[in-house]
C-alpha positions in Angstrom: -15.4 -12.1 -22.6 -15.2 -8.9 -20.1 -14.7 -9.8 -16.8 -18.0 -9.1 -14.3 -17.8 -5.8 -12.1 -18.6 -5.6 -8.9 -22.0 -4.9 -8.7 -22.9 -8.8 -9.9 -20.6 -9.2 -6.4 -23.6 -10.3 -4.0 -24.3 -11.5 -0.8 -25.3 -14.9 -1.8 -22.7 -15.1 -4.3 -19.6 -14.0 -1.5 -20.8 -17.3 0.9 -21.4 -19.5 -2.4 -17.7 -18.7 -3.1 -16.5 -19.1 0.5 -18.3 -22.4 0.7 -16.2 -24.3 -2.3 -13.6 -24.0 -0.1 -14.9 -26.4 2.0 -16.0 -24.3 5.0 -19.7 -23.7 6.0 -21.0 -20.1 6.6 -23.5 -19.2 9.0 -24.9 -16.3 6.6 -23.1 -13.5 8.1 -21.1 -11.1 6.6 -20.2 -7.9 7.4 -18.3 -5.2 4.5 -14.6 -4.3 5.8 -13.6 -1.2 4.8 -11.7 -1.8 1.2 -11.9 0.2 -2.4 -9.5 -1.4 -4.2 -10.7 -5.1 -3.9 -14.1 -6.0 -1.9 -12.9 -7.3 1.7 -15.6 -9.1 3.9 -15.9 -10.5 7.2 -17.8 -13.9 7.5 -19.1 -15.8 9.9 -18.3 -19.7 10.0 -20.9 -22.5 11.1 -18.5 -23.0 14.0 -18.0 -19.0 15.2 -15.0 -18.1 14.2 -14.2 -15.3 11.4 -12.6 -15.5 8.4 -12.0 -12.2 6.5 -12.5 -13.2 2.5 -10.6 -10.9 -0.4 -12.2 -10.9 -3.8 -9.7 -9.2 -6.3 -10.3 -6.6 -8.4 -11.0 -8.0 -12.0 -8.5 -7.3 -14.2 -5.9 -5.6 -11.9 -3.2 -8.1 -11.3 -2.8 -11.5 -12.9 -3.1 -14.9 -11.4 1.1 -14.9 -11.2 0.9 -11.3 -9.7 -1.2 -12.4 -6.9 0.4 -15.7 -6.0 3.8 -14.6 -5.9 2.4 -11.7 -3.4 1.0 -14.7 -1.5 4.0 -16.6 -1.6 5.8 -13.3 0.0 3.4 -13.4 2.9 3.5 -17.0 3.9 7.5 -16.8 2.9 6.8 -13.9 6.0 4.5 -16.0 8.1 6.6 -18.8 8.1 9.3 -17.1 9.8 6.8 -16.0 12.2 6.9 -12.7 11.5 3.8 -10.8 12.2 1.9 -10.9 8.8 -1.7 -11.6 7.8 -1.4 -14.6 4.7 -3.5 -16.2 2.6 -5.0 -19.9 4.5 -4.1 -22.5 2.3 -7.6 -24.7 1.5 -7.7 -27.5 -1.2 -4.2 -27.2 -1.6 -4.4 -23.7 -3.1 -4.3 -20.0 -1.9 -5.9 -18.4 -4.9 -9.4 -19.3 -5.8 -12.4 -18.4 -8.4 -16.5 -18.4 -8.3 -18.1 -16.8 -10.5 -16.1 -15.1 -12.6 -14.2 -13.8 -9.4 -10.9 -14.2 -7.7 -11.0 -14.4 -4.1 -8.6 -15.6 -1.3 -9.8 -16.1 2.7 -7.6 -14.7 5.6 -7.7 -15.7 9.3 -9.2 -12.6 11.0 -7.1 -10.8 12.8 -8.0 -8.2 15.7 -5.9 -4.7 16.5 -6.0 -1.1 16.5 -3.8 1.3 15.2 -0.4 1.8 16.4 0.4 5.0 18.1 3.0 6.2 16.3 3.7 9.1 18.7 5.5 6.9 21.3 8.8 6.0 20.8 8.6 2.4 21.3 6.0 1.3 19.3 7.9 2.9 16.6 11.0 1.1 17.8 8.8 -2.4 17.6 7.6 -1.8 14.1 10.9 -1.4 13.0 12.3 -3.8 14.4 9.4 -6.3 12.3 10.3 -4.2 9.6 13.8 -4.9 9.7 12.7 -8.8 9.5 10.7 -8.3 6.8 13.2 -6.5 4.5 15.8 -9.5 5.7 13.3 -11.5 3.8 12.1 -9.8 1.2 15.8 -8.8 0.1 16.9 -12.7 -0.1 15.0 -12.8 -3.4 13.6 -11.1 -6.5 9.9 -10.6 -7.3 9.7 -11.8 -10.9 5.6 -10.9 -11.5 5.0 -7.6 -9.4 6.4 -3.9 -10.5 8.4 -1.6 -9.2 7.8 1.5 -7.6 9.1 3.6 -10.3 8.5 7.1 -11.5 7.1 6.5 -14.7 4.5 4.4 -13.0 3.6 6.7 -10.4 4.4 9.9 -11.9 4.1 9.6 -15.2 1.6 7.3 -15.6 -1.0 9.1 -13.3 -0.6 12.4 -14.2 -1.2 12.0 -18.0 -4.4 10.0 -17.0 -6.0 12.7 -15.0 -4.8 15.1 -17.7 -5.5 13.6 -20.5 -9.4 12.7 -19.6 -10.9 15.5 -18.4 -10.3 15.4 -14.7 -8.7 18.6 -13.9 -11.2 22.0 -14.8 -9.9 23.5 -17.4 -8.7 27.1 -16.1 -6.4 25.2 -13.3 -5.0 22.5 -15.8 -1.8 24.3 -17.3 -1.2 25.3 -13.9 -1.5 21.6 -12.7 0.7 20.5 -15.3 3.4 22.6 -14.9 3.5 22.2 -11.0 3.6 18.2 -12.3 6.5 18.7 -14.3 8.4 20.4 -11.5 7.8 18.0 -9.0 8.8 14.8 -10.8 11.8 16.9 -12.5 12.4 17.3 -8.5 12.3 13.7 -7.9 14.1 13.0 -10.8 16.6 14.7 -9.3 16.3 12.8 -5.8 17.4 10.1 -7.5 19.7 10.8 -9.3 21.1 12.2 -6.1 20.7 9.4 -3.9 22.5 6.8 -6.6 22.3 3.5 -7.9 20.2 1.7 -5.2 18.7 -1.7 -4.1 15.4 -3.1 -5.3 14.0 -5.7 -2.6 10.3 -7.0 -2.2 8.5 -5.0 -0.3 5.1 -4.3 1.8 4.5 -1.3 -0.3 2.1 0.2 1.1 3.4 0.4 5.0 0.6 3.3 6.1 -0.6 3.3 9.9 -4.2 1.7 8.3 -2.2 -1.5 7.2 -0.6 -2.3 10.8 -3.0 -3.9 13.6 -1.4 -3.3 16.9 -2.3 -5.5 20.1 -0.8 -6.3 23.1 1.8 -8.8 21.3 3.0 -5.8 18.9 2.1 -4.6 15.4 0.8 -7.0 12.2 1.1 -6.4 9.2 -2.2 -6.9 6.7 -2.7 -6.5 3.4 0.2 -7.0 0.8 -2.0 -6.4 -2.3 0.4 -4.0 -3.5 3.7 -5.1 -2.4 6.3 -4.4 -5.1 9.8 -4.1 -5.4 11.5 -0.9 -4.7 14.0 1.1 -1.9 13.3 -0.2 1.6 13.0 3.3 2.6 9.7 3.0 0.7 8.0 1.0 3.7 9.1 3.5 6.6 8.6 6.8 5.2 4.8 6.4 5.8 5.7 6.1 9.5 7.0 9.9 10.1 4.9 12.7 9.7 5.4 16.4 11.2 7.7 18.7 10.9 11.5 18.1 9.7 12.3 17.9 13.9 9.8 15.3 14.7 10.3 13.6 11.5 14.0 12.8 12.5 13.4 12.0 16.1 10.6 9.1 14.7 13.1 7.6 12.1 15.7 7.4 15.0 13.0 5.5 17.1 12.4 3.3 13.7 16.0 2.4 13.2 17.0 1.3 16.3 14.6 -1.6 15.8 14.9 -1.8 12.3 19.0 -2.2 12.3 18.3 -4.9 14.4 17.7 -6.9 11.5 18.6 -5.1 8.3 21.4 -2.5 7.1 20.3 0.8 6.1 21.7 2.6 3.4 21.6 5.9 4.6 21.5 7.1 0.7 18.0 6.3 0.4 16.8 9.0 3.1 17.4 11.5 0.2 14.4 9.3 -1.6 11.4 10.1 1.3 9.7 13.4 -0.2 10.4 12.2 -3.0 8.3 9.0 -2.5 5.8 11.4 -0.6 5.4 13.1 -4.1 4.9 10.5 -6.6 2.7 8.5 -3.6 0.1 11.8 -4.1 0.3 11.9 -7.9 -0.5 8.5 -8.2 -3.6 8.9 -5.7 -4.8 11.3 -7.8 -4.4 9.3 -11.0 -5.4 5.7 -8.9 -9.0 8.0 -7.6 -9.2 9.0 -11.6 -9.3 5.8 -12.9 -11.5 4.1 -10.3 -14.3 7.1 -10.8 -16.2 5.0 -13.1 -16.5 2.3 -9.7 -20.1 3.4 -8.0 -18.6 3.1 -5.1 -15.6 6.1 -5.3 -17.8 9.1 -6.1 -20.1 8.1 -2.5 -16.5 7.5 -0.1 -14.9 10.2 -2.1 -16.9 13.3 -3.2 -14.3 15.7 -2.4 -12.2 13.9 -5.5 -12.7 16.0 -8.5 -13.3 19.1 -7.8 -12.0 22.5 -7.5 -11.5 22.9 -4.5 -9.1 19.4 -5.1 -7.2 20.0 -7.9 -6.4 23.6 -6.3 -5.1 21.9 -2.8 -3.3 19.8 -5.1 -1.4 22.4 -6.6 -0.4 24.0 -3.5 0.9 20.4 -1.8 3.1 20.0 -4.9 4.5 23.2 -4.7 5.2 22.5 -1.2 6.7 19.1 -2.2 9.1 20.1 -4.6 10.7 23.2 -1.7 10.6 19.9 0.6 12.7 17.8 -1.8 15.0 20.7 -2.0 16.0 20.8 1.8 18.8 18.0 2.7 17.9 14.9 3.7 17.1 13.5 7.2 19.7 12.8 9.5 20.5 9.6 11.4 22.5 9.5 14.3 25.3 7.1 14.8 24.6 3.8 16.9 
């Protein structure tokens, strides 16, 4: 039997599901900005707030979700500021009306100011602690970040399913081939690297900043991979700017975890894979009514033309020497 789609996730079902966990809602709920899953801020009878995440049907197995929960709870138990799911009735993963969901504490915060050295160092310090824990054991259920899953599969999907206009399809296919060849060259140059458990999607939107520092949220994409995957999204701008930013991050990071300098060779390769994967993700979710409304610029002639140009730039970036770290 097919699992239900999100159009069946009505406001009443959301409240009914949450109350099966033994908490009483006062009826107020607010949909938060999320596309892969459906996430709601809800108010309880005592005036407190919780965040309910309803997982996209058929994306993860129960075992994979529980492994995500266990990882974030392990980090929280070591007083690392991550927002972990609540244990209710002896479980973190619940089911109601065909939907799997989890409840989280409400964590306030604002976007971190990534142009400030002290902010980067502070984030780097906690990321070092996250990776120190992540390196102690391996995921069994969560996948790895690799070229096949993040590059080959998503590019094949968009090309095989009519998303790229016919007149530029050959150009897109060619630049993807070139880009993936560049990614493979970067991995070969880096050599054999250690995979650890990662946050997996550590962009600024998944770091909430308060006066007490950063809080890391949304481990939904946690995977195994090189540590630099959780670091490169903190960097932006030209080479000089990224070199300075990386130095600031590493001042904090190295207090708790070693940095394998060879991984720096993967920064632009991982950026390239993320670009290809993102296009494939949008294409794979295009039948979800929320996506055409929220991403009207996707699947237009201009979008694919811009992708071709951006991937050409990435091919050039991957040919550049890796960023350098100062000796501390």
